C-alpha angles and dihedrals in degrees: 000000000000121000097249095050090049090051092050092049092048091050092050093047091046091051093048097044105030090234113138116256093232090057092050091046092052100042110028123073125211097264093051091047090057092048093048091047089057088059098045093130090058090053091051088056091053096046097087090053090048091049091049090048091054091047092053092045089052090052092050090048090050091050091048091049091050091051089048091052091049091049091049090049091051091048091049090050090048091051095045096117097198094059097030121137086204090059092049092048090046092052092049092045093051089048093048093047092058091053121092135214115318094013090058091046091051091048090052090048091051090052091050091243089128125044109247094226091050090049093049093044091050090052091049093049090046091053093049091046093052089055095049107037133068121235095272093051090044091059091050091048093050090053090051092050090048090052091051093044106073101192093114091049091051091051090048088050091051090049090051091049090049090052090050091050089049091050091048093050092047092048095047103032107017137252092283092063091049091049090054090051092045091049090052091049092050092045092049091043090059090051090047092051092048092055 
């Protein structure tokens, strides 16, 4: 088939079907073009359905693009180091880890990680126990109180969560992004300790 006839057939089929000429040119050979051209009226009948299909696909693509933009915005907000809840939790965690004994307990109490009545009751029981028990029994009682008082477990849990966040960030965004976040935490920790 000569080039001009092929071009005319492709134009007619494109007009009847709504399929782009470049697609017909690339994917349909001469014999199939002739056969399709014989059924041009059938293609005209299908064109509204094809047009509607493209319209609906465009809508779905637009919705998917909008969801993608929203997800990217949320991720960007999550990774915004200056307003990050992770950074705040990291600063507090680093501060709490360096505290010892009663200071750590008080810090946990202030953050509502220990119920105030439980904390006060534990202190009362501890005081009474110190008065009544000898040194050997006192050591056993302190171990029991430590087992009941879950502050260390909560700090361990926070450390575990931090390690999971680190792993997630490294897996999704690479080690460089984590190193930036870690650098910011350390920098802000130093400022926090100086205050």
